[in-house]
C-alpha positions in Angstrom: -15.2 -0.3 5.3 -16.6 2.6 3.2 -15.3 6.1 3.4 -18.4 7.4 5.3 -18.6 4.4 7.5 -18.2 5.2 11.3 -15.6 2.4 11.5 -13.4 4.4 9.2 -12.2 6.6 12.1 -9.7 5.5 14.7 -10.8 6.1 18.3 -12.7 9.3 17.5 -10.0 10.8 15.4 -10.5 12.2 11.9 -12.0 9.6 9.5 -9.7 7.8 7.1 -9.6 9.4 3.7 -6.3 8.2 2.2 -4.9 4.7 2.3 -1.2 4.0 1.8 -0.5 0.7 0.1 3.0 -0.5 0.8 4.4 -3.3 -1.3 7.5 -5.1 -2.6 7.2 -5.2 -6.4 7.9 -8.6 -8.1 10.2 -7.5 -10.9 11.8 -10.7 -12.1 12.3 -14.4 -11.7 15.0 -15.8 -9.5 18.4 -15.8 -11.0 20.6 -18.9 -11.3 21.6 -20.1 -7.8 18.7 -18.3 -6.0 15.9 -20.3 -4.4 12.8 -20.8 -6.6 10.7 -19.0 -4.1 13.1 -16.0 -3.8 10.4 -13.5 -4.8 7.3 -15.5 -3.7 6.2 -12.9 -1.2 6.5 -10.0 -3.7 3.5 -8.6 -5.5 2.8 -8.1 -9.2 1.7 -4.7 -10.4 -1.6 -6.3 -11.3 -2.2 -7.3 -7.7 -1.3 -3.8 -6.5 -3.6 -2.1 -9.0 -6.4 -4.4 -8.0 -6.1 -3.4 -4.4 -5.9 0.2 -5.3 -9.1 -0.1 -7.4 -11.0 -1.7 -4.6 -10.2 1.1 -2.2 -10.8 3.8 -4.7 -14.2 2.3 -5.7 -15.2 2.8 -2.0 -14.2 6.5 -2.1 -10.8 6.4 -0.6 -7.7 8.1 -2.1 -4.7 5.8 -2.4 -1.0 6.3 -2.3 1.4 3.6 -3.6 4.6 3.2 -1.5 7.1 0.7 -2.8 9.4 -0.6 -0.1 12.7 0.2 -1.8 15.6 2.5 -1.1 13.4 5.6 -1.4 10.5 4.3 0.7 11.2 6.4 3.8 11.8 9.6 1.8 8.6 9.0 -0.1 6.7 8.4 3.1 8.0 11.6 4.6 7.0 13.7 1.6 3.4 12.5 1.8 0.6 14.0 3.8 0.2 10.9 6.0 -1.0 11.4 9.6 -0.5 8.6 12.1 -2.4 8.3 15.4 -0.3 8.8 18.5 
């Protein structure tokens, strides 16, 4: 989906210009006593940056939103618009 692509609009609403990328950042290896796959579903910063680059190459603006204790506050401070 490219920025100017008609598929980039949702049901006739304003076309998508900004994409929020939410993620859980893989920060460390499991500690002693934790399962080996404790952080398996978390993403490295390299993966997150690769996603960001793909969207930005297609003309979108991106916002990174880590799912941590400030996630909701950061989401509310943005200019995100959600369809009703």
